[in-house]
C-alpha positions as CSV (number, residue, x, y, z in Angstrom):
1,M,92.4,84.4,168.0
2,L,90.8,87.0,165.7
3,T,87.2,87.8,166.4
4,H,84.5,87.7,163.7
5,E,84.5,91.5,163.4
6,K,88.3,91.7,163.1
7,L,88.3,89.1,160.4
8,E,85.6,90.9,158.6
9,K,87.6,94.2,158.7
10,K,90.8,92.4,157.6
11,F,89.2,90.8,154.6
12,S,87.4,94.1,153.8
13,R,90.7,95.9,153.8
14,E,92.3,93.2,151.6
15,N,89.4,93.5,149.1
16,I,89.7,97.3,149.0
17,Q,93.5,97.0,148.3
18,K,92.9,94.4,145.6
19,A,90.2,96.6,144.0
20,L,92.6,99.6,144.0
21,K,95.4,97.6,142.5
22,K,93.0,96.3,139.9
23,I,91.9,99.8,139.0
24,K,95.6,101.0,138.8
25,N,96.5,98.0,136.6
26,S,93.4,98.7,134.4
27,K,94.5,102.3,133.9
28,N,98.0,101.3,133.0
29,N,96.5,98.8,130.5
30,Y,94.4,101.5,128.9
31,V,97.5,103.7,128.5
32,V,99.4,100.8,126.9
33,F,96.5,99.9,124.6
34,S,96.1,103.6,123.5
35,L,99.8,104.1,122.9
36,V,100.5,100.9,121.1
37,Y,97.5,100.8,118.8
38,F,98.0,104.5,117.9
39,I,101.6,104.0,116.9
40,I,101.0,100.7,115.1
41,S,98.2,102.3,113.1
42,L,100.3,105.3,112.2
43,I,103.1,103.1,110.9
44,Q,100.6,100.9,109.1
45,I,99.1,103.8,107.2
46,Y,102.6,104.7,106.1
47,V,103.0,101.1,104.8
48,L,99.6,100.9,103.1
49,V,99.1,104.5,101.7
50,Y,102.2,106.7,101.6
51,I,105.1,104.2,101.0
52,P,103.1,102.8,98.0
53,L,102.8,106.3,96.6
54,F,106.5,106.9,97.2
55,H,107.4,103.7,95.5
56,F,105.1,104.1,92.5
57,D,105.1,107.8,91.7
58,V,108.5,109.0,93.1
59,L,110.9,106.1,92.8
60,N,109.0,104.3,90.0
61,V,110.0,100.8,91.3
62,D,109.3,97.6,89.5
63,R,105.9,96.4,90.7
64,S,106.7,92.7,90.1
65,S,109.6,92.9,92.5
66,L,107.5,94.8,95.0
67,S,104.7,92.2,94.8
68,L,107.2,89.4,95.4
69,I,108.6,91.1,98.5
70,Q,105.0,91.6,99.8
71,S,104.1,87.9,99.1
72,L,107.1,86.6,101.1
73,S,106.9,89.2,103.9
74,Y,103.1,88.8,104.5
75,L,103.6,85.1,105.2
76,V,104.6,86.3,108.7
77,L,100.9,86.9,109.4
78,F,100.4,83.1,109.5
79,S,102.2,83.2,112.9
80,F,99.3,84.8,114.7
81,P,97.6,81.6,115.9
82,A,101.0,80.2,117.1
83,L,101.7,83.4,118.9
84,G,98.2,83.3,120.4
85,L,98.9,79.8,121.8
86,F,102.2,80.9,123.1
87,F,100.7,83.8,125.1
88,D,98.0,81.4,126.4
89,K,100.7,79.1,127.8
90,Y,103.2,81.8,128.9
91,S,101.0,84.8,129.7
92,K,103.4,85.9,132.5
93,Y,106.0,86.8,130.0
94,K,103.8,89.0,127.8
95,N,105.0,92.3,129.3
96,K,108.7,91.7,128.6
97,I,107.9,90.3,125.1
98,I,105.7,93.3,124.1
99,T,108.3,95.7,125.3
100,S,111.1,94.0,123.4
101,F,109.2,93.9,120.1
102,S,108.2,97.5,120.6
103,F,111.9,98.4,120.3
104,V,112.2,96.2,117.2
105,L,109.2,97.9,115.6
106,S,110.5,101.4,116.3
107,L,114.1,100.7,115.2
108,S,113.0,98.9,112.0
109,F,111.0,102.0,111.0
110,L,114.1,104.1,111.6
111,M,116.2,101.8,109.4
112,F,113.7,102.1,106.5
113,I,113.8,105.9,106.8
114,I,117.6,106.0,106.6
115,Y,117.6,103.7,103.5
116,N,114.2,104.5,102.1
117,Q,115.2,104.3,98.4
118,S,116.4,100.6,98.8
119,L,113.9,97.8,98.1
120,L,116.0,95.5,100.3
121,S,115.6,98.0,103.2
122,Y,111.9,98.1,102.6
123,A,111.8,94.3,102.6
124,I,113.6,94.0,105.9
125,F,111.5,96.7,107.4
126,L,108.2,95.1,106.2
127,V,109.2,91.7,107.7
128,L,110.2,93.2,111.1
129,F,107.1,95.4,111.1
130,L,104.8,92.5,110.5
131,I,106.6,90.3,113.0
132,S,106.6,93.0,115.7
133,Q,103.0,94.0,115.3
134,A,102.0,90.3,115.2
135,V,103.7,89.7,118.6
136,I,102.5,93.0,120.1
137,R,98.9,92.5,119.0
138,T,98.6,88.9,120.2
139,G,100.0,89.9,123.5
140,M,97.5,92.8,123.7
141,S,94.7,90.4,122.8
142,K,95.6,88.3,125.8
143,L,95.0,91.4,128.0
144,L,91.7,91.9,126.2
145,L,90.6,88.4,126.9
146,E,91.3,88.9,130.6
147,S,88.7,91.7,130.7
148,P,86.4,91.2,133.8
149,D,83.1,91.8,132.0
150,K,81.4,92.5,128.7
151,K,81.4,96.3,129.3
152,S,85.1,96.5,129.9
153,E,85.7,94.3,126.9
154,R,83.7,96.5,124.6
155,N,85.3,99.7,126.1
156,I,88.8,98.3,125.2
157,I,87.6,97.4,121.7
158,I,86.4,100.9,121.2
159,L,89.5,102.4,122.7
160,I,91.8,100.3,120.4
161,N,90.0,101.2,117.3
162,T,89.6,104.9,118.2
163,C,93.3,105.3,118.9
164,S,94.1,103.4,115.6
165,S,91.9,105.9,113.8
166,I,93.7,108.9,115.5
167,G,97.0,107.4,114.2
168,I,95.5,107.4,110.7
169,L,94.3,110.9,111.1
170,L,97.7,112.2,112.3
171,S,99.5,110.7,109.3
172,S,97.3,112.6,106.9
173,F,98.1,115.9,108.8
174,L,101.8,115.0,108.6
175,F,101.6,114.4,104.9
176,K,99.9,117.7,104.2
177,L,102.4,119.5,106.4
178,C,105.6,117.9,105.1
179,V,105.1,116.9,101.5
180,K,104.7,120.2,99.5
181,E,105.7,118.5,96.2
182,I,104.9,114.9,95.7
183,D,107.9,114.2,93.4
184,S,110.4,115.8,95.8
185,I,112.5,113.1,97.7
186,D,113.6,115.8,100.2
187,F,110.0,116.5,101.3
188,W,109.4,112.8,101.6
189,N,112.4,112.4,103.8
190,I,111.1,115.0,106.2
191,F,107.7,113.3,106.2
192,F,109.3,109.9,107.2
193,V,111.6,111.4,109.9
194,V,108.7,113.4,111.5
195,G,106.6,110.2,111.5
196,W,109.4,108.2,113.3
197,L,109.8,111.0,115.9
198,I,106.1,110.7,116.7
199,T,106.3,107.0,117.0
200,S,109.4,107.0,119.1
201,P,107.5,107.1,122.5
202,L,107.0,103.4,121.7
203,L,110.5,103.0,123.1
204,L,109.2,104.1,126.5
205,I,106.4,101.6,126.7
206,F,108.4,99.6,129.3
207,I,107.5,102.3,131.9
208,F,103.8,101.4,131.7
209,M,104.3,97.7,131.1
210,K,106.5,97.5,134.2
211,K,103.8,99.0,136.3
212,S,101.1,96.7,134.9
213,S,100.8,93.4,136.8
214,S,102.0,90.4,134.7
215,K,100.1,87.9,136.9
216,V,96.6,87.0,136.0
217,P,94.4,87.3,139.2
218,N,92.1,84.6,140.2
219,Q,88.8,85.1,138.4
220,E,85.9,86.4,140.3
221,P,82.6,84.5,140.1
222,S,81.1,87.2,137.8
223,M,84.1,86.8,135.5
224,K,83.6,83.1,135.3
225,A,79.9,83.6,134.6
226,F,80.8,86.1,131.9
227,Q,83.2,83.6,130.2
228,N,80.8,80.6,130.7
229,Q,77.7,82.3,129.3
230,N,78.9,81.3,125.8
231,N,78.9,77.7,126.8
232,L,75.1,77.7,126.1
233,L,76.1,77.9,122.5
234,I,77.7,75.5,120.1
235,F,79.5,77.3,117.3
236,S,79.6,74.2,115.1
237,P,82.6,73.6,112.8
238,F,80.3,74.7,109.9
239,A,79.4,78.0,111.7
240,I,83.0,78.8,112.5
241,T,84.2,77.9,109.0
242,F,81.4,80.0,107.4
243,I,82.2,83.0,109.5
244,F,85.9,82.6,108.9
245,I,85.4,82.5,105.1
246,A,82.9,85.4,105.2
247,Y,85.4,87.6,107.1
248,F,88.1,86.7,104.5
249,F,86.0,87.8,101.6
250,L,84.9,91.0,103.4
251,W,88.6,92.0,103.3
252,S,88.6,91.7,99.5
253,D,89.4,95.4,99.3
254,K,93.0,94.4,100.1
255,L,93.2,93.8,96.4
256,I,93.1,97.5,95.7
257,A,94.7,98.7,99.0
258,Y,98.3,99.2,97.8
259,P,97.7,100.8,94.4
260,F,94.7,102.9,95.5
261,S,96.5,106.1,96.5
262,S,98.4,106.0,93.1
263,Y,95.1,105.5,91.4
264,I,93.6,108.6,93.0
265,L,96.7,110.6,91.9
266,S,96.6,109.4,88.3
267,R,92.8,109.7,87.9
268,F,92.3,113.1,89.6
269,G,95.7,114.7,89.6
270,E,97.6,116.3,92.5
271,E,94.6,118.5,93.4
272,G,92.3,115.5,93.6
273,F,94.9,113.6,95.7
274,S,95.3,116.6,98.0
275,L,91.5,116.7,98.6
276,Y,91.5,112.9,99.2
277,S,94.4,113.4,101.7
278,D,92.5,116.3,103.4
279,F,89.5,114.1,103.8
280,Y,91.4,111.7,106.1
281,I,90.0,113.7,109.0
282,I,86.5,113.0,107.8
283,F,87.4,109.3,107.1
284,T,88.7,109.0,110.6
285,V,85.6,110.7,112.2
286,F,83.3,108.4,110.3
287,N,85.4,105.3,111.2
288,I,85.2,106.2,114.9
289,M,81.4,106.9,114.6
290,G,81.2,103.3,113.2
291,F,82.8,101.9,116.4
292,Y,80.4,103.7,118.7
293,L,77.4,102.9,116.5
294,A,78.4,99.2,116.6
295,K,78.6,99.4,120.4
296,K,75.1,101.0,120.5
297,I,73.8,98.2,118.3
298,L,75.3,95.5,120.5
299,N,73.9,97.2,123.6
300,I,70.4,97.3,122.0
301,I,70.6,93.6,121.2
302,D,71.7,92.9,124.9
303,L,68.7,94.9,126.2
304,K,66.3,92.6,124.5
305,K,67.6,89.9,126.8
306,D,67.2,87.2,124.2
307,P,69.1,83.9,124.5
308,N,72.6,84.1,123.2
309,I,71.7,82.1,120.1
310,I,69.2,84.8,119.1
311,Q,71.7,87.6,119.9
312,N,74.4,86.1,117.7
313,K,72.0,85.5,114.8
314,S,70.9,89.2,115.2
315,V,74.5,90.3,115.0
316,L,75.1,88.2,111.9
317,Q,71.9,89.4,110.2
318,T,73.0,93.0,110.9
319,I,76.4,92.3,109.2
320,V,74.6,90.8,106.2
321,Y,72.6,94.1,105.7
322,L,75.7,96.2,106.2
323,T,77.6,94.1,103.6
324,L,74.9,94.7,101.0
325,I,75.2,98.4,101.6
326,Y,79.0,98.2,101.4
327,I,78.8,96.4,98.0
328,F,76.5,99.1,96.7
329,S,78.9,101.8,97.9
330,L,81.9,100.1,96.2
331,V,80.0,100.1,92.9
332,L,79.3,103.8,93.2
333,L,83.0,104.5,93.4
334,L,83.3,103.6,89.7
335,F,81.0,106.4,88.6
336,S,82.1,109.2,91.0
337,N,84.0,112.4,90.6
338,I,86.6,113.2,93.3
339,M,84.1,115.0,95.6
340,I,81.5,112.2,95.5
341,L,84.3,109.6,95.8
342,V,85.6,111.0,99.1
343,L,82.0,111.2,100.5
344,I,81.3,107.6,99.6
345,Y,84.7,106.6,101.0
346,S,83.8,108.4,104.2
347,F,80.6,106.3,104.4
348,I,82.7,103.1,103.7
349,N,84.9,104.0,106.6
350,L,81.7,104.2,108.8
351,L,80.8,100.7,107.6
352,G,84.4,99.6,108.3
353,G,84.1,100.6,111.9
354,L,80.8,98.7,112.3
355,F,82.3,95.6,110.7
356,V,85.4,95.5,112.9
357,V,83.5,95.8,116.2
358,L,80.7,93.4,115.3
359,Y,83.0,90.7,113.9
360,T,85.3,91.1,116.9
361,N,82.3,90.6,119.2
362,I,81.5,87.3,117.4
363,F,85.2,86.2,117.5
364,L,85.5,86.8,121.2
365,Q,82.4,84.7,121.9
366,I,83.8,81.9,119.7
367,S,87.2,82.1,121.5
368,R,85.5,81.6,124.9
369,T,83.8,78.4,124.0
370,G,86.9,76.3,124.9
371,K,90.5,76.3,126.1
372,N,93.3,78.4,124.7
373,E,91.1,81.5,124.1
374,N,93.9,83.6,122.5
375,L,94.7,80.8,120.1
376,R,91.0,80.5,119.1
377,Y,90.7,84.3,118.7
378,W,93.7,84.5,116.4
379,I,92.7,81.5,114.3
380,M,89.4,83.4,113.6
381,S,91.3,86.7,112.9
382,L,93.7,84.8,110.6
383,S,91.1,85.3,107.9
384,S,91.9,89.0,107.5
385,N,95.6,88.1,107.6
386,L,95.1,85.6,104.9
387,A,93.5,88.3,102.8
388,S,96.6,90.5,103.3
389,I,98.9,87.6,102.4
390,T,97.1,86.7,99.2
391,L,95.2,89.7,97.9
392,L,97.5,92.6,98.7
393,P,100.5,91.4,96.7
394,L,98.2,90.1,94.0
395,G,96.6,93.5,93.7
396,T,100.0,95.2,93.5
397,F,101.0,92.8,90.7
398,L,97.8,93.0,88.7
399,S,97.7,96.8,88.9
400,Q,100.4,97.0,86.2
401,Y,98.3,95.0,83.8
402,V,94.6,95.5,84.8
403,S,92.7,98.8,85.3
404,M,91.6,99.8,88.8
405,D,88.0,99.7,87.6
406,I,88.4,96.0,86.9
407,L,90.0,95.4,90.3
408,I,87.1,97.3,92.0
409,I,84.6,95.1,90.2
410,T,86.6,92.0,91.3
411,V,86.4,93.3,94.9
412,V,82.6,93.7,94.6
413,S,82.3,90.1,93.3
414,L,84.4,88.6,96.0
415,T,82.7,90.6,98.8
416,S,79.3,89.3,97.6
417,I,80.5,85.8,98.4
418,S,80.8,86.7,102.0
419,I,77.0,87.3,102.2
420,V,76.3,83.7,101.2
421,F,78.6,82.3,104.0
422,L,77.2,84.8,106.6
423,F,73.7,83.8,105.8
424,S,74.6,80.1,106.0
425,S,76.4,80.5,109.3
426,K,73.1,81.7,111.0
427,F,71.7,78.2,110.6
428,A,74.8,76.5,112.0
429,I,74.7,78.1,115.5
430,K,72.6,76.2,118.0
431,P,72.1,76.0,121.7
432,K,74.0,73.4,123.7
433,N,71.0,72.5,125.7
434,F,67.6,73.6,124.4
435,N,66.2,73.4,127.9
436,Q,68.6,76.1,129.1
437,V,67.7,78.6,126.4
């Protein structure tokens, strides 16, 4: 029989081995998060900024046809909650699924580049891109929800958004490097090909996913405590609905997302657009600053050691103040020259970083108040997808009939509605047991 000391040493060695394996898997996950979100973001900025410019000012495509393609394609974003439920039920398959759709994403981008003057090619690429990034992001969110503690969770959130911002930054460098004349299709072809070559490492993601353990380890007591701390709260149906609606209206700028680059070009000329493109490095830096500032705000709120109900109300109150500042910044865009506009837009990117992290923090807490965490998380996140599905194609369609100034005023009005719902949600969050708080 094993003595007490031998048993102690045996279990000590096992714990050390488990800890080392956990660290190794964690590092692999960080690599996967970094690579995937960097590449998805880079392709996404092509889709939202540069392909619109290519369609509107180089190919001069019919905007009504384009808006119809977008309306049908963006319906794919409704699949996020179903995919979230799938990964909740079949988490062990997430590595293989993420790897498979990484191939689809990369090859669909290549297909668009080969046939970039065809709207049919664009439609197929857009659908495959949206499906692939939906599957990949829901699989990645499952990894996020398996974070062992709040610190790891926030570190991953910051990592995801930082790598996404770097992808945006790189795309602006590529545009300046490759597109010497905006109306030259040859320069645009070079720009697209170089972009694909940079995203092609996505085809090698299986190397890291293979190393990462697909089994979810038994949760430690600290992990259970971390997940159960939100059980002190009841996010009532009213609170969840109000937060969902507020987040939808915060994304009202989707209305101007597709025609915005063309608007900059037509309003300020090639020199103005060149300056706007050059400022992407500043936009990115401010966006990243927003992520870290949001983390600082959350840490300050944590240090107060208030009950969770007070902490969540503090976060919501902070978002209300930031939304007011954001609305004021949007109004200033209407009266700005190109230099003032890019400075204001830099500040808007800072606010964007704050919004993403603060809202994600709220969504994660809501998702942990019951079963099927990934499903709950993506139901909440569906609000931003709903904005893409409805407002993005609507903005593309209206841009041929309505001036951009009117569209910006509309965005200001819609964003103002989010403040009403945010303010109302504060009163719909309550403790589960008042004696525990």
